[in-house]
C-alpha positions as CSV (number, residue, x, y, z in Angstrom):
1,M,-19.2,18.9,-2.9
2,A,-20.2,16.8,-6.3
3,K,-22.8,19.4,-7.1
4,N,-20.4,22.2,-7.1
5,I,-18.5,20.7,-9.5
6,E,-20.9,20.0,-11.9
7,N,-22.1,23.7,-11.9
8,L,-18.6,24.9,-12.2
9,R,-17.8,22.8,-15.0
10,D,-21.1,23.8,-16.8
11,D,-20.2,27.5,-15.9
12,A,-16.6,26.9,-17.5
13,A,-18.1,25.2,-20.7
14,A,-20.0,28.9,-21.5
15,I,-16.6,30.8,-21.7
16,A,-13.7,28.4,-22.6
17,K,-11.0,29.5,-25.6
18,T,-7.9,28.3,-27.2
19,D,-5.0,29.8,-29.5
20,T,-2.0,28.6,-30.5
21,V,1.1,30.0,-29.9
22,A,4.0,29.9,-32.6
23,D,6.2,31.9,-30.8
24,I,6.2,31.3,-26.8
25,T,7.9,34.6,-26.0
26,K,4.8,36.2,-26.6
27,L,2.6,33.9,-24.7
28,D,1.1,37.5,-22.7
29,D,-0.2,38.4,-25.8
30,H,-2.3,35.6,-26.3
31,L,-3.4,35.5,-23.0
32,S,-4.1,39.1,-22.7
33,K,-6.6,38.4,-26.2
34,L,-8.4,36.0,-24.5
35,Y,-8.7,37.8,-21.7
36,R,-10.5,40.8,-24.1
37,D,-12.4,38.2,-25.4
38,A,-14.0,36.5,-22.5
39,V,-15.1,39.9,-21.6
40,G,-17.1,40.3,-24.9
41,A,-18.4,37.0,-24.8
42,Q,-20.6,38.3,-21.9
43,D,-23.7,40.5,-22.3
44,S,-22.5,43.9,-22.5
45,T,-25.0,45.2,-19.7
46,S,-24.1,42.2,-17.5
47,A,-22.9,43.6,-13.7
48,V,-20.6,40.3,-13.6
49,P,-16.9,41.2,-14.6
50,V,-14.3,38.8,-15.6
51,V,-11.4,38.3,-12.7
52,K,-8.4,36.6,-12.9
53,V,-7.3,34.6,-10.0
54,V,-4.1,32.8,-9.5
55,L,-4.2,31.1,-6.1
56,L,-1.4,28.7,-7.0
57,N,0.9,27.3,-10.3
58,L,-0.2,23.7,-11.3
59,I,2.3,21.9,-13.4
60,V,1.5,18.8,-15.4
61,Y,4.0,16.4,-16.9
62,S,2.7,14.4,-19.2
63,R,5.1,11.8,-21.0
64,N,2.2,10.3,-23.7
65,E,-0.5,11.9,-25.6
66,E,-3.4,9.7,-23.9
67,D,-2.3,11.3,-20.6
68,A,-1.8,14.8,-21.9
69,V,-5.1,15.1,-23.8
70,R,-7.2,13.3,-20.6
71,V,-5.4,15.7,-18.2
72,M,-6.5,18.9,-20.5
73,S,-10.0,18.3,-19.6
74,S,-9.5,17.9,-16.0
75,V,-7.1,20.7,-15.7
76,G,-10.0,22.5,-16.7
77,R,-12.6,21.3,-14.4
78,I,-10.1,22.4,-11.7
79,I,-9.7,25.5,-12.6
80,G,-13.5,26.2,-11.8
81,L,-12.4,25.2,-8.0
82,H,-9.1,26.4,-7.9
83,P,-8.4,29.3,-10.2
84,C,-4.5,29.0,-10.9
85,R,-2.1,29.1,-13.5
86,S,-1.6,25.6,-15.1
87,I,1.1,24.5,-17.1
88,V,0.8,21.3,-18.8
89,V,4.2,20.3,-20.1
90,D,4.6,17.3,-22.8
91,D,7.5,15.3,-22.5
92,I,7.0,13.4,-25.9
93,P,8.3,13.2,-29.2
94,S,6.7,16.5,-31.8
95,K,4.1,15.7,-34.4
96,S,4.5,17.4,-37.7
97,G,3.5,21.0,-37.9
98,E,2.9,21.0,-33.9
99,P,2.9,24.4,-32.3
100,P,5.5,24.9,-29.5
101,A,2.4,25.9,-27.4
102,T,-1.3,26.6,-26.9
103,V,-3.0,28.5,-24.5
104,S,-6.7,28.4,-23.1
105,L,-8.8,30.4,-20.9
106,V,-11.4,28.9,-18.3
107,C,-13.7,30.6,-16.5
108,G,-16.5,29.9,-14.0
109,I,-19.3,31.3,-11.8
110,T,-18.3,31.5,-8.1
111,E,-21.0,29.9,-5.5
112,R,-22.4,33.4,-4.6
113,G,-22.8,34.1,-8.6
114,D,-21.1,37.6,-7.8
115,R,-18.1,37.3,-10.4
116,T,-16.4,35.3,-12.9
117,L,-13.2,33.6,-12.2
118,C,-11.0,32.7,-14.9
119,G,-8.0,30.7,-15.1
120,D,-5.5,29.6,-17.8
121,I,-4.0,26.3,-19.2
122,I,-0.7,26.3,-21.2
123,R,0.4,23.7,-23.1
124,I,4.0,23.1,-23.7
125,H,5.5,20.6,-26.2
126,V,8.7,19.8,-24.9
127,H,10.1,17.6,-27.8
128,E,12.5,15.9,-25.5
129,D,14.4,19.3,-25.3
130,S,15.3,19.2,-21.7
131,A,16.5,22.8,-21.7
132,G,13.3,24.0,-23.0
133,A,11.2,22.5,-20.5
134,I,12.6,24.7,-17.6
135,G,13.5,27.9,-19.9
136,S,9.8,27.7,-21.0
137,V,8.2,26.9,-17.9
138,M,10.2,29.3,-15.2
139,P,9.1,32.4,-16.8
140,L,5.6,31.4,-16.8
141,L,5.2,30.6,-13.3
142,V,3.5,33.5,-10.7
143,P,5.7,34.4,-7.9
144,D,4.6,34.2,-4.4
145,V,2.1,31.1,-4.7
146,P,2.7,27.5,-4.4
147,V,3.9,25.3,-7.4
148,F,2.3,21.4,-7.6
149,L,3.6,19.3,-9.8
150,W,1.0,16.9,-11.0
151,I,2.7,13.9,-12.5
152,T,0.0,11.6,-14.9
153,G,1.6,8.5,-15.1
154,E,4.7,6.6,-13.9
155,I,7.7,8.3,-11.8
156,P,10.3,9.2,-14.8
157,D,14.1,8.1,-13.6
158,D,15.5,9.1,-17.0
159,S,14.2,12.5,-18.0
160,E,16.2,15.9,-17.5
161,A,13.1,17.7,-18.3
162,F,11.5,16.3,-15.1
163,D,14.3,16.6,-12.9
164,D,14.3,20.5,-13.5
165,L,10.3,20.8,-13.2
166,L,10.6,18.8,-9.6
167,D,13.2,21.3,-8.7
168,V,10.5,24.1,-8.8
169,A,8.0,22.2,-6.9
170,D,6.7,22.7,-3.4
171,Y,4.1,20.1,-3.6
172,V,4.1,16.5,-5.9
173,I,1.0,14.8,-6.9
174,S,0.7,11.3,-8.4
175,D,-1.6,8.3,-8.4
176,S,-0.3,5.4,-7.5
177,R,-2.8,3.0,-9.2
178,R,-1.1,3.8,-12.5
179,F,2.4,2.1,-11.5
180,G,2.9,-0.9,-13.4
181,D,5.6,-2.1,-10.8
182,L,3.8,-0.9,-8.0
183,A,6.9,-1.5,-5.1
184,L,9.5,0.4,-7.9
185,G,6.6,3.2,-8.6
186,L,5.8,3.7,-4.8
187,S,9.8,3.6,-3.7
188,R,10.5,5.9,-6.4
189,F,7.7,8.8,-5.3
190,L,8.1,8.6,-1.8
191,G,11.6,9.4,-2.6
192,L,10.5,12.6,-4.8
193,Q,9.8,14.1,-1.1
194,T,13.3,14.5,0.0
195,S,15.1,14.2,-3.3
196,D,18.2,16.7,-4.3
197,D,18.2,17.8,-0.7
198,Q,15.2,19.6,-1.1
199,E,11.9,19.2,1.0
200,R,8.6,18.9,-1.0
201,A,5.2,17.2,0.4
202,V,3.8,14.2,-1.6
203,H,0.1,13.5,-2.2
204,D,-1.2,10.2,-3.9
205,L,-4.7,10.4,-5.3
206,C,-5.2,6.8,-4.5
207,W,-4.7,7.6,-0.8
208,T,-7.2,10.7,-1.3
209,N,-10.0,8.4,-3.1
210,I,-10.3,5.8,-0.1
211,H,-10.3,8.6,2.2
212,A,-14.7,7.8,2.8
213,W,-14.0,4.6,3.0
214,R,-11.6,4.9,6.1
215,E,-14.0,7.7,7.6
216,S,-16.8,4.8,7.2
217,I,-14.6,2.4,8.7
218,A,-13.4,4.2,11.7
219,Q,-17.0,5.4,12.5
220,H,-17.4,1.5,13.5
221,F,-15.4,2.2,16.6
222,D,-16.2,5.6,17.3
223,P,-18.6,4.3,20.4
224,T,-17.1,3.2,23.6
225,S,-18.8,0.3,23.7
226,T,-17.1,-0.8,19.9
227,R,-13.8,0.7,20.6
228,Q,-12.7,-2.2,22.7
229,Y,-12.6,-4.5,19.2
230,L,-10.0,-2.4,17.8
231,M,-7.5,-4.0,20.0
232,G,-9.0,-8.0,19.3
233,L,-9.0,-8.2,15.3
234,N,-9.0,-11.6,14.2
235,E,-9.9,-11.4,10.5
236,I,-10.2,-9.0,7.7
237,V,-11.3,-9.6,4.6
238,I,-11.1,-6.8,1.4
239,R,-13.2,-7.4,-1.7
240,Y,-12.2,-5.2,-4.8
241,S,-12.5,-5.4,-8.3
242,G,-9.9,-6.9,-10.2
243,G,-8.2,-8.3,-13.1
244,A,-8.2,-12.1,-13.9
245,G,-4.2,-11.6,-14.5
246,D,-3.5,-9.8,-11.4
247,R,-0.2,-11.4,-9.9
248,M,-0.8,-8.8,-6.8
249,P,-3.4,-6.4,-5.6
250,Q,-4.0,-3.5,-6.8
251,M,-3.1,-0.3,-5.2
252,T,-6.4,0.6,-3.3
253,P,-6.8,-2.5,-1.2
254,L,-3.3,-2.5,-0.6
255,L,-3.2,1.0,1.1
256,L,-6.7,0.1,3.1
257,S,-4.9,-3.0,4.4
258,A,-1.6,-1.0,5.4
259,W,-3.6,1.6,7.0
260,L,-5.3,-1.2,9.1
261,I,-2.4,-2.7,10.1
262,E,-1.0,0.6,10.8
263,R,-3.7,2.1,12.9
264,T,-4.1,-1.0,14.9
265,G,-0.7,-1.8,15.7
266,M,-0.3,-4.8,13.7
267,D,3.2,-6.5,13.1
268,L,4.0,-8.1,9.3
269,V,4.5,-11.9,9.6
270,G,4.3,-13.1,6.1
271,V,2.3,-12.4,2.5
272,S,0.9,-15.2,0.3
273,F,-1.1,-15.0,-2.9
274,L,-3.5,-17.8,-3.8
275,G,-5.5,-17.5,-7.2
276,A,-7.9,-14.5,-6.5
277,E,-7.0,-13.6,-3.2
278,C,-3.8,-12.3,-1.4
279,R,-3.6,-13.3,2.4
280,I,-1.5,-11.0,4.8
281,D,-0.6,-12.9,8.4
282,A,0.3,-10.6,10.8
283,R,0.1,-10.1,14.6
284,Q,-1.4,-8.2,17.3
285,D,-0.1,-8.4,20.8
286,D,1.1,-11.5,19.7
287,R,-2.4,-12.8,18.5
288,P,-2.6,-13.9,15.0
289,V,-4.8,-11.4,12.2
290,Q,-5.5,-12.9,9.1
291,I,-6.1,-10.1,6.2
292,S,-7.4,-11.4,2.7
293,M,-7.5,-8.8,-0.3
294,I,-10.1,-10.7,-2.8
295,S,-10.2,-10.0,-6.5
296,E,-13.8,-10.1,-7.8
297,Q,-14.9,-9.8,-11.4
298,S,-16.9,-6.7,-11.8
299,D,-18.1,-3.7,-13.9
300,A,-16.8,-1.5,-11.3
301,G,-13.5,0.3,-12.0
302,Q,-10.3,-1.5,-11.8
303,G,-9.6,-1.7,-8.0
304,R,-12.4,-0.3,-6.8
305,L,-13.5,-1.4,-3.1
306,S,-16.6,-3.0,-2.7
307,S,-16.4,-4.4,0.6
308,V,-14.4,-4.4,3.8
309,T,-15.9,-7.2,6.5
310,I,-13.7,-7.1,10.1
311,K,-14.2,-9.7,12.6
312,A,-13.0,-9.1,16.1
313,T,-13.2,-10.3,19.9
314,G,-14.2,-8.0,22.7
315,E,-15.6,-8.4,26.3
316,N,-18.9,-9.5,25.0
317,G,-17.7,-12.2,22.4
318,V,-17.2,-12.0,18.9
319,A,-18.5,-9.0,16.7
320,T,-18.7,-8.0,12.7
321,F,-18.3,-5.1,11.3
322,F,-19.6,-4.6,7.6
323,T,-19.0,-1.7,4.9
324,Q,-20.3,-2.0,1.7
325,G,-19.9,-0.2,-1.2
326,S,-22.3,0.6,-4.0
327,G,-21.9,3.4,-6.4
328,S,-21.7,6.6,-4.8
329,E,-23.0,5.2,-1.3
330,V,-21.0,3.1,1.4
331,S,-23.6,1.2,3.4
332,V,-22.7,0.6,7.3
333,S,-23.8,-1.8,9.7
334,E,-22.5,-4.4,13.0
335,E,-23.6,-8.0,14.3
336,C,-22.4,-7.5,18.1
337,A,-23.6,-8.3,21.6
338,G,-24.4,-5.0,23.6
339,I,-24.5,-1.4,22.0
340,C,-24.4,-1.3,18.3
341,F,-24.9,1.5,15.6
342,S,-28.3,1.1,13.4
343,P,-27.5,0.3,9.8
344,R,-27.0,3.3,7.8
345,T,-25.8,4.6,4.4
346,I,-22.9,7.2,3.9
347,E,-22.7,9.2,0.7
348,I,-19.1,9.3,-0.6
349,P,-17.8,11.6,-3.3
350,P,-17.1,11.4,-6.7
351,E,-13.7,9.5,-8.0
352,E,-12.9,11.1,-10.8
353,E,-9.5,12.9,-11.2
354,S,-10.3,16.4,-11.3
355,F,-12.2,16.3,-8.1
356,L,-9.5,14.4,-6.5
357,V,-6.9,16.7,-7.5
358,S,-9.1,19.5,-6.3
359,Q,-9.0,18.5,-2.9
360,I,-5.1,18.0,-2.7
361,L,-5.0,21.7,-4.1
362,G,-7.1,22.7,-1.4
363,S,-4.7,21.5,1.3
364,Y,-1.2,22.8,2.0
365,K,-0.2,20.2,4.7
366,R,2.1,17.1,4.6
367,D,0.5,14.1,5.0
368,N,2.3,12.1,7.4
369,L,0.0,9.4,8.0
370,Y,0.0,8.5,4.4
371,M,3.6,8.1,4.1
372,D,3.7,5.6,7.3
373,V,0.6,3.8,5.4
374,A,2.6,4.0,2.0
375,H,6.1,2.5,3.7
376,V,3.8,-0.3,5.6
377,V,2.7,-1.0,2.0
378,L,6.0,-1.2,0.5
379,R,7.3,-3.8,3.3
380,I,4.3,-6.0,2.1
381,L,5.2,-5.9,-1.4
382,N,9.2,-6.8,-0.4
383,T,7.8,-9.5,1.8
384,Y,5.7,-11.1,-1.0
385,H,8.8,-10.7,-3.3
386,E,11.4,-12.0,-0.9
387,R,9.4,-15.4,-0.6
């Protein structure tokens, strides 16, 4: 999958055109011109036609210039995997001479190489005009396909423009790692699922990012010989790349800890924080279990997992299960009596934003497990703050 993304990124770069739009009512004329130019950009003898494909609507909401610029690049790569109508809405102050909108065309070659699939990116500058947000976006949405709303930063609670966009969304995407106040941000995000009496699915890029880690850890307990240890947990140590000033663990280790708590039927007892370690005291069938999240200085990205060690007691005594990350791989090994897996290495997908969003766009399901785990995270955070 990672290789496919790289290939599509290179192909898309070959045919990528942008135009400014002074009159947003004439946006369709600009798009038509870009598609005509894309046809002309190919060899006239080529048998590969340009095809406009729209599988979904992707609205991206941004409240600062840095996020808007970053996401424009990500959306260009996403279109290679999910041809769509993409609308980037800037809810930020205007700049002198800035046009109301820009439109870009991005094309990529399918894996079979039989067609050139194109999607378009429309960037609209709202300029704090909430009426202009929905009034500009609604006519651009392609009917009869799902609408995804991707929030690039904090969850807004004071923007009519955002509220209007939320009303038309079937799915909402955010990244809980970008929340300044984890408890407040996560609570607002989860609330979007049923806001205004409207049901919609919510997806967290942080949760999607740890999928390979969850799969690797779960593999320890696939065999019957090791499954017994899941009900005899003693200690779990999660190490991750953090900052010296962290007052609480970052969202990645919190979600992983909450997933382990939820999946193994543990009850939360207390949370304490000492130096670089956050300790969760839990109980499993009236037995104490300690979960430690330890922040370590590292060149890896903030919050990136480095290792998970699980100690448990079974019929044959104590066993230890190791899951360690290094670059694009996770190594899995065990120390236990009886039958254990031999050490093995598992490749993990890239952590780049465009790949994570692409994974979510490929699924139209609600993630009920995420909702359960996220509420455990909230209990952890609230338990710590109530100390």
